[in-house]
C-alpha positions, -999 to +999 in steps of 0.1 A: -004+209+430+034+199+427+054+180+451+071+216+464+035+230+473+025+199+493+060+196+513+071+232+518+108+232+526+113+236+561+145+250+579+169+226+597+161+219+633+187+232+655+179+221+690+190+243+720+186+238+757+176+267+782+186+258+819+199+277+850+205+276+885+222+293+913+261+294+913+283+286+942+303+319+934+300+349+906+334+339+891+323+301+888+303+280+865+298+254+894+263+254+904+252+255+944+229+226+942+227+206+907+198+189+919+178+218+919+186+232+882+158+250+863+154+231+829+136+257+811+132+236+780+144+223+746+139+247+718+138+242+680+161+273+672+182+297+688+159+328+688+131+310+707+157+297+729+172+332+736+137+347+740+132+320+771+167+326+783+163+363+785+127+363+802+143+337+829+176+360+835+151+391+836+129+373+861+157+364+885+176+395+880+178+404+919+198+371+924+232+379+914+242+343+918+214+329+895+223+323+861+206+308+828+227+289+799+218+282+764+234+248+751+234+242+715+223+205+715+225+204+676+263+204+682+265+178+701+239+154+678+256+161+649+293+168+652+299+175+614 
């Protein structure tokens, strides 16, 4: 068996953070209480982060002030 089959090439890990909370106002990105942020988790790619974000956003649709965000952690970890 060649090395290629032993160690398949895997795509680059691009970490994303999904979190949310209740905003002070609809036209602001300031949270009402930052100590109560909902840290959904860190995900290995955008697709899985987006799925988690969408699930949380849909679950909180009745609260207009509740917002969830996706942060591209990989951009902070590898500025190049």
